[in-house]
C-alpha positions in Angstrom: 120.5 101.7 177.7 117.9 102.9 175.1 117.2 100.8 172.0 118.1 102.5 168.7 115.3 102.3 166.2 116.4 102.1 162.6 115.0 101.1 159.3 116.9 99.8 156.4 115.8 99.8 152.8 116.4 96.0 152.5 114.5 95.3 155.7 111.3 97.1 154.7 111.4 98.5 151.1 107.7 99.3 151.2 108.3 101.8 154.1 110.8 103.8 152.0 108.7 103.7 148.9 105.6 104.9 150.7 107.5 107.5 152.6 109.1 109.0 149.5 105.8 108.9 147.7 104.0 110.8 150.5 106.8 113.4 150.8 106.7 114.0 147.0 102.9 114.3 147.2 103.1 116.8 150.0 105.5 119.1 148.2 103.7 118.9 144.9 100.2 119.4 146.5 101.4 122.3 148.6 103.4 123.7 145.6 106.5 124.0 147.7 110.2 123.5 146.8 112.4 121.1 148.7 115.1 123.7 148.4 115.6 127.0 150.2 113.2 129.8 149.7 113.2 133.5 150.6 112.8 132.8 154.3 115.8 130.5 154.1 117.9 133.3 152.5 116.8 135.8 155.1 117.7 133.3 157.9 121.3 132.8 156.4 121.8 136.6 156.0 120.3 137.5 159.4 122.2 134.9 161.4 125.4 135.8 159.6 125.0 139.6 160.2 124.3 139.1 163.9 127.2 136.7 164.3 129.7 138.9 162.5 128.4 142.1 164.2 128.7 140.7 167.7 132.2 139.5 167.0 133.3 142.8 165.6 131.7 144.7 168.4 133.6 142.5 170.9 136.9 143.1 169.1 136.7 146.7 168.1 134.7 148.4 170.9 135.7 148.7 174.5 132.4 147.8 176.2 131.6 147.5 180.0 132.0 144.0 181.3 128.2 143.4 181.5 127.8 144.3 177.8 130.8 142.1 176.8 129.1 139.1 178.5 125.9 139.9 176.6 127.8 140.1 173.3 129.6 136.8 174.1 126.2 135.2 174.8 124.8 136.6 171.6 127.9 135.3 169.7 127.5 131.8 171.2 123.8 131.7 170.5 124.2 132.7 166.9 127.1 130.3 166.5 124.7 127.5 167.6 121.9 128.9 165.3 124.3 128.8 162.3 125.3 125.3 163.1 121.9 123.9 163.9 120.0 125.7 161.2 122.1 126.7 158.3 124.7 123.9 158.3 122.0 121.3 159.1 120.0 122.4 156.0 123.1 122.5 153.9 124.2 119.0 155.0 120.8 117.7 153.9 121.0 119.6 150.6 117.9 121.6 151.3 119.5 125.1 151.7 120.3 125.6 148.0 119.7 123.8 144.8 123.3 124.4 144.0 125.4 121.6 145.6 128.5 123.8 145.7 126.7 126.4 147.9 125.7 123.7 150.3 129.2 122.3 150.4 130.8 125.7 151.0 128.4 126.5 153.9 128.9 123.1 155.5 132.7 123.4 155.1 132.8 126.9 156.5 130.7 125.9 159.5 133.0 123.0 160.3 136.1 125.2 160.1 134.4 127.8 162.3 133.5 125.2 164.9 137.1 123.8 164.8 138.5 127.3 165.4 136.2 127.8 168.4 137.2 124.4 169.8 140.9 125.3 169.4 140.3 128.5 171.3 138.4 127.1 174.2 
């Protein structure tokens, strides 16, 4: 069984102090925000549009079976992208500087995942 490596603040407080200092230095030197930028907004909008479009196409258009499988694959892929990218960034508070936006996106993703688990 693999050994889990973990660090606690009490075990090695210098590690956390040094790590936080270096992270702060990186963002200030590179003149970057720790919160979402234009690319992040594009990612949220793009993933959401593809996800919703593929779902609506499946529901509203009578496609050949091969095209339906392609749309199901696309829907599944973008469901994973939303969970692994958007929700992950929101959970860590880096998607938006507004905490409510992060909470809403995490909550919506959890509800979406629960609905899919109920279906399958």
